[in-house]
N, C-alpha and C positions, 0 to 999 in steps of 0.2 A: 692188624696186619696192615703194614703200608702198602701202597700201590707201587709197584716196579714192573720189572720184567718179569718173563714167565719163569725163569730160572731162580728167581729171588722167592716165588711162591712154593718152590721146592726146599728151600733152606729152613733149617729149625731156627727157633727164637733165639737158640745159645748162639748160632752162627752169625745171625745178624747184631747180636750183642757185640760179639768178636769184632765185626767190620765196623761198628761205632768206636769202639776203643782204640783201634788202628787208627781210624780217622782223626781221633783225638791226641795220635802220637805215642800212644803207650806202647811199653816194651812187652814182649812176651811174658816175663815175669810179673810185671806189673797188671796185665790183663789176668793172670791166674789168681794173683792174689784178689783181686776184686772179685771174680766169679767164684773164686773158692774150689778151684781144679787145679790140676798138675800142670805145669808148664808143657809138658809133651802133648796134653789134650790141646793146649792152645796152639801149638805146632801144626797140629792135625787139621785145627780149624781153619787156620791160615794158610796151610798148604790146600785144601779144598777149595779157598775162596781164590786162591791164585789160579787153580784149574778153570773153577767155574768162570771168572772174568779174564781167563788167556792173559794173565799178567804175570811179571817175574820180580815186581819190587812192590811194595808197600804204597809208593807215591803213585805208581800205574794204577793199583787196585782201587785208591781213593778217588782219584781223578774219574776212572771209567765208573764206579759206582756213583757217583755225584751226577754224571753225565746221564746214566740210565735212569736215574730216580731213585736207586737202591739206598742211598744215603744223601740225607736232607743237609744243610747247611748248619739248621738250626741245631742238630745232633751232636754237632762238633765243639 
């Protein structure tokens, strides 16, 4: 597990995976296809990430995750 803030340690590996895919600019459908899950499940992960990081957009989410160390440039 990557080092990051305390909230990150409570996230599941799948949620971290969704965060990386968002950082790579993938749409929900693309993320669902890559992970082999339903798009609605991806939407749930995205909603949870927005709540955790107190953001309203994917750009805000990625910026905060990079600043907090929850996402690394190398992962993008």
